[in-house]
N, C-alpha and C positions, 0 to 999 in steps of 0.2 A: 712557337717560336716567330719570332717576327725575322722577315727577309732585310739585311740593313747593309748599306755599302758606308763605310768609316774612311772619310777623308782627314788625314791628319795635317798639321801644323807645315811638318818637314817637307810634305808632299805625298807621301805614303799612301796607298789605298788599301783597304784589305774588306774582304766579303765574308759574309758568314752569318749566321744566326745567332739571335740572342732571345733570352726569355727573361733578364732582370734589367735592361737599359732603365734608366730614371736620371729625369734633368736633376731630381733633390739628391743625388749618391754620386759622390767623387769619381767612380769607377763603376764598370759593367763589363761583363764576360763575352766573349765572340767567340762559337764555333767556327771553326775554317770550312769553307765550300770545299777545298782542295784536300783537307784532312780532318773529317769527323772527329776522329779522337783528339786532336789538339784544339786547347779552349786557350786563349788569349784573354788577358786582363787588361782592358783598355780604359784610359784614365781619362775624364773630360777634359782636363787642362791642356790635353797634349792634341786635343781635336781641332778643325776646321768646323766639321758639321759630320751630323750622320743621317744618312739616307735613307727611307723606307721605301723601300722599291717592290715594282709587281713583278720584275724578273730581272735576275744575276748581268744578263747579258745586253736587256733592252735592243733598241733598233738604231742603229749607227745611222741610218739613213734618214732617220728622223730629225728635224730641225724645230727645237721649242718655240713657239711662238710668245711674242714680246708684247701682244696687244691683249690688254684688258677686258675687250670686248665681251670673252669667252669666259673672264674671271667670274666666280662669285660674287655677288656684292656684298656679302657681309665681310668683315675684316680690312684691315686697311691694304691697301694696294700699292705694293712699293719695289724700289729698285735697291739691292743690296748688293754692296761691291765689296769684295773681300781683298785683304791684303796681297792673295798672288794673283790679282788682277781677274780673276773670274766675277761675274754679275749675276745676279739671279732674278728673275722677275715671279713674285709672291705674293700671298696674300696672308696675313697675321691675325690673329684675334686678340693678340696679347704681345705686344713690344714692352718686355721688361729688361731694360738696360742694367738694372742691379743685380739681375740674376746671371748664372753661367751663360745662359742663352735662352732661347724663343725657338715654337715651332713656326714651321712657315708652312704652307699647301701652293705648289705650282698652279699657275694662271693656264695653264695647257691642259685642256683634260686629257691629253694623248700623250702625255709624258709618262716616261716609264717610271718618275718618282712620283708617290702616293703623298709624302709628307717629308718634313726634314727639320731637325732640330737644327739651330745654327748657333755657332757660340760666340758670345759678344767679342771677346778679347781677338778673335782673328777677323772681326768685320771693320772695313775700313771705313763705310759709310751707306749710309740710309737714307733713299729718298723717299718720301711718300708721294703717290701719284693721286693728283685727283681727278 
């Protein structure tokens, strides 16, 4: 099962495990970290993003870098702005505006996020960085 943190469009955050997340399906199931007997159905159209994380707590003292110097050379380097004001600096191999969303990878190798699936309907803008 993958360790994920789900950010909803309404600002709610859910943490748990999923073995059936797929960007090609309209929903997946999340097993809560607070109640392992509780499985919640999560609809992609209600999401901002799904973060695949190393640890549920993360390092609150760590400040993600916004420098692309350490970012992988492959993929587009970008700044993604969401409708809630959050900005992510990431790379992506495949930006698909016609799909529900697409996968990104943080530019900071020390970030707690390994990858994320961002939902197009909650993205305000994408700026490609040369």
